[in-house]
N, C-alpha and C positions, 0 to 999 in steps of 0.2 A: 634717375633723372625723373620727375614727375611732370606732368605735361596739363595744365588745366587748359579746357578748351570746350566748343560745343560741336557736336556731330557734323552740322551744315554749315559751321563760320567759316568763310574760306580761308581765311589766317590760320584756325587751327589747323586745316587740310593741307594746307602748304606745307605746315612744322611737320606733321605727322608723315607725309612723303619724305621731308629730307632726311629726317631722324631714322626711316628707314633704309633711305639709298645710303645711308653713312656707317647704315648696320648697327647704331646705339639702341639699349635697349630702354623703355623709360615707362613710366604707370600714367596711365591714361585717367584723369581726372575728371568725369563732366562736369561742366558749370552750365546751368539752364539758362540761357539768354530768354526765352519767353516769359519766365519765371521772374526776371531780375534780378538772378543769385548774383550776379557780377556787380550789383550796387551795393552788395551789404557789407556792413562795417568791415566786416573778416576778411573780404575780398581786397576793397578797397585799401585795407591795410599792406598787403602784396603789392597790388598796382592801382595807383590812383588815378590810372585812365580808365576805371574803371570797364574793361576789355579784355576780349583774350584773344590771344593765347598768352598763356604765361608759362616758362618754363622754368623750372625750378631746379638747377644746376650751378654748378661750382660755387657753392653756399651762397648764392644771392636768389632772390626773384628776378624773372627778366622778362620785361614788357616791351613792344612791338614786334612782330613779327618780323619784320626785314632787317632789325638790328639785331634779333636772336639768331636770324640765318648767316649773318656777315661773322656773329661770333663763333656759331656751330665752324665754319670754314675756316676759321683762325684757331680755334681751341682743338680741335678735330681735324687734321688735314688731309685725312686718308678718306679716298672717295669723293674728291673735291665738286661743289656745285659749281665753280667757276672754272674755264679751261686756262692754262699754264700761258698760251699768247695771249701779248696784250691787248692787240687789235680782236679776238677771238673774244675777251671778257668785256670790250665795249660794248659789242655785238650783242652779247648774253645781257650784259646789264640793259643796253637801250629796249631790249623789246620789254626785260624782264621790271624796269621801273614805269614802260608804259601803261602795264597792266595794275601796277601797285599803286601809281597815282592817277591814271585815267580811266578807269573801270573800276576798280575796288573804292576808291575814296569817296565817289560820290552815288555807289551802289550799297555803301554797306548799312546794317539793320537801324544804326541811330538816326543816318540820313532818311531812310525811307519812312520812318517812326515820322518824323518832324515835318516832312511832306503831309502826313496822314493828320497829324494832331494840330499843326501852326496852321496850315494852309487848306487843311479840308479836302485834301487833294482823295479821289475815288480809287479804288483798287486798280481799275483800269488806266486811270491817269499815272499814278504809279508804274503801272507794267510797260506803260510808255516811255516813260523815264529811263527805268530799268532797260527795257531793249536799246534806246538810244545809247547811253553810254559803250555799253556792251560793244553796238555794233560800228561806233565812232574809234575806238579803237582797235577790234577784232580786221576791218577792213585794212587797216595802215600793218596791221603785223601782218597779214597774210601776203599784200603785197612784199614788204621787206624779203618775207620766206621765200619768193618766188623770184625775187634778185639774186638772195643767195643760193638759189638752186638746192635747197636743203633736203634730206631722207626722211627716214624715219624717224630722228631728233634733228633738233638745230643744228647739234655739231655729232660726233660719235655716239657719247652715251646721254641721257639725260643730264639734267643740271641745274640751275635756277630758275632758268626760262620755262622749263616743263614744270618746277615747281611751283611755280607763279598761274600759270597758264591752266594748267587742269582744271584746278577750284573752278576757272571761272568759267570753261566749259560746262563744267556741271551744272552751272548755275543760268547758263545759256539755253542748255537742254530744257532744265527746268520753267526757264520762263520762255518755252515754245521758239527760239530763235532759231533761225531756218540757216544753215551752216553749209548746205549745199552747194555753195559758191567761192567757198573758204575747203579748199581740197586737203591743203598744206596743212591746215589747222586740224582737219578731220583723220589725216593721217598719222600726225603726232599724236591726238588722241589715242587713236588704237594700235599704236606700237606702246604709248604708255601703258594701258589700262590689261598689255597681255603681260607686264611685270608684275611679280609678288607682290612688291614696295609699293607700287602703286594701287594693286589692287587693295592692300592691309588697311590703306590709310583710306579708302572709299568711305563715303559716307554711309552708304549702304551698311558697309561691314562693321560699324560702330558700336560699344555695347548700349551707347545713350539714344540712339535711335529706337524710335517709340516702334519701329514697322519690323525690326529687325526680328522678334520673334514670331512676328505673322508670318514672317516670311520663312519661315525653317520648320 
């Protein structure tokens, strides 16, 4: 397998976590979004959406992270990302898709650049936008986790929800969003970061992170 991604891309981050949780080996191929490498002809030939990640697997180039995650769980059923029980599976999907559609969608790089380039938004205005959509979803997720009485993870082991949550927590930390009023989210964050699968997937530990060599 080959994973084309960017170290700070939320969708690339979630794929790295999922592949690690499933124990699947992959080659990490960096795509520099800031330099526009995702718009190059050779890349769009693989992925006409001009976005990361791409997972080269099973004889084809696979785009769109949520579809890739579903395919991974079907093609490699060991260490499943979704629980066996139907109602538990719904709970995972409810929270995971809230993150994918209500937080990531309005906060991805293309949207943020559009705000600046088309509407002349300042960085301060973009930051306000960014934190708004994080809070808009994290608040209800924290409420749902309280209702469910969760422990270190949503269920017994980390799965699809944690795969999507951790990249957005990383973004929240970078944007200086205060999470102190969200103890369930913070507890899940700490439990996940203590696991090798999540540690290896973290942006700080990726070969294309320009600060990685400086920190070692």
